[in-house]
N, C-alpha and C positions, 0 to 999 in steps of 0.2 A: 506494499501499501504507499508505502514511503517513498517507492520510487513514481511510482505514478503520479503522486502530486508532486517532485519537483521536474519531471520532465513537461508536464503542464505550467507547472512557472517559470521554466527556459522557454517553455514556445510563445508564451503571452511576453516574454521581457524580446526574445528577438522578432516580434512583429511589428511592437511597441513604436522604433524608431519609424517604419515604413506609416503606420498610422501617424503619428505627430507633423513629419513632414507632408504629409499632404495637400495642396491647394487647396485653402477654401470656397470653398461656392462663390461667383459675383450674385449679388443682389437679384439684380437680370432682368426688369419689368419696364415699361414708360408707362408715361400718360399722357393723357389731352387734357387739358384743364381749360375750360370758359367760364369767362369772366365775363361782369357786366360794368361797368362805369371807367373811366379813364384815369382820370387823378385820385383816387379813392375801390381802385376796380375790389368788388369779389365775386368770390368763385359761389358760382352757382352751379357748378360737375368737375369733379376731377376724372375719370376713366382711363381705365388700364387700355394701352396699345398696344402694347404688344409683353410676350414675356421668352425670354431666355429659355431654352432647353440646357440640365444641365447649372441650372440655377437656384440659388435660395427659392426666389416666389413658384418657381415651379414644383418645388418641391411640399412648400405652404399652400399648394392649391389652387394660386392667382390664376384669372383668366382673360381673354380680352373679353371686352365690355364690362369686365365687372366694377360697380364704381367707389371708389376713398371716400367715407365715410367721417373716418375719427382717425387722428393722427396722434399717441398718447394722449387718449385723454380728450381730444380738442376736437368741433367738430371741425369737418372741412366746407360741405355749402352755405352757404352763406356767410362767412367770415373775412375777413378782408386778403388778398391776396400778398400784401406785406406784414401785416403779421403774420400770418403762418410760412413764410416762407421759409426763416430760422429754422420751422417745425419743420422741415418736409427734406432738412437738410441730412445723413446721413453720417453718422458723427464715427470713424473707425474702430470698433470693439464696442459699441455703447446702442446695447437691442433695441428698436425703435417700436412698436406696436402700433400695424394698421389695423382698424378694422374695413372692410370692404362690402357693401350690396350687391348678392348677384340681381343678372337678369329678373328671377323668380322670387326677386323681393329677402329672399333669404337672407341672412348678415354671417359673417364669419369673423377673426380674427387670426392676422399673419403676423409674426416678432420676426423681422429682419436685422440682418449685423454686417453690418458692413467691416470687412476685414482690416486688421491693423495693416499699414505699410509697410 
């Protein structure tokens, strides 16, 4: 029995460097943002335009046409574009919680993190 545990430990240690050096997946989605107003534009809609394969967005279930409705607890539609801008930027290593609404009306949350440089 002692040998089986030792072999498993050695195998796990042998696999660790390959897992630790794996490239993090990119965030991988684009938004089409609609606004109303010129001097103080308000976001009316922010819709997923594209989702890249092999990305965090794809793994989280984002789909073209899903609407971004909340970012880190802040409502997106109806808020000012300038107020939202800093909340929409991904900071390396800091998870960002996003809530989306599908075309059927159901909602879901995705947490995405930009890779450290």
